[in-house]
C-alpha positions, 0 to 999 in steps of 0.5 A: 529524537528517535532514540529510546532510553537504552541509547540504540537508535530504531531503524528508519522505514525504507521507501524502496520495499514498501513501494515495490509492495504497493505497486505489486498490490495495485497490479494484483488488484487491478489484474484480478478486477480486469480478468473477472470483468473483461469478458464483455463487449459492451462499451458501457460495461467495459468502462465500468470494469476499467473504472472499478479496477482504477478505483481498487488500485487507488484505494490500495495506494492510499491504504499503503500510504497510510500504513507507511505514514503510521511507520514513520510516525512510530519512528518519530515517536521512537517506537519500534516501526515493525509491529506485525507482518501485515501492518 
């Protein structure tokens, strides 16, 4: 299924390294948002800062899942799974 015309098998995309990368990216985004917005003492602004950090981390999570799904689709099609360092 995942073999090209020369008979060599393309490597499967892993789960550990993309998961670690996603976790680090989520932590960095959440930390940046919290560091920018936490010097506030008002409860409403504090809630907005926490919600925006959670929203940003969710966006990063779904972006990483989409990127990983594209790699698995390319693997199922028999194409190389690593196209660019940022993909």
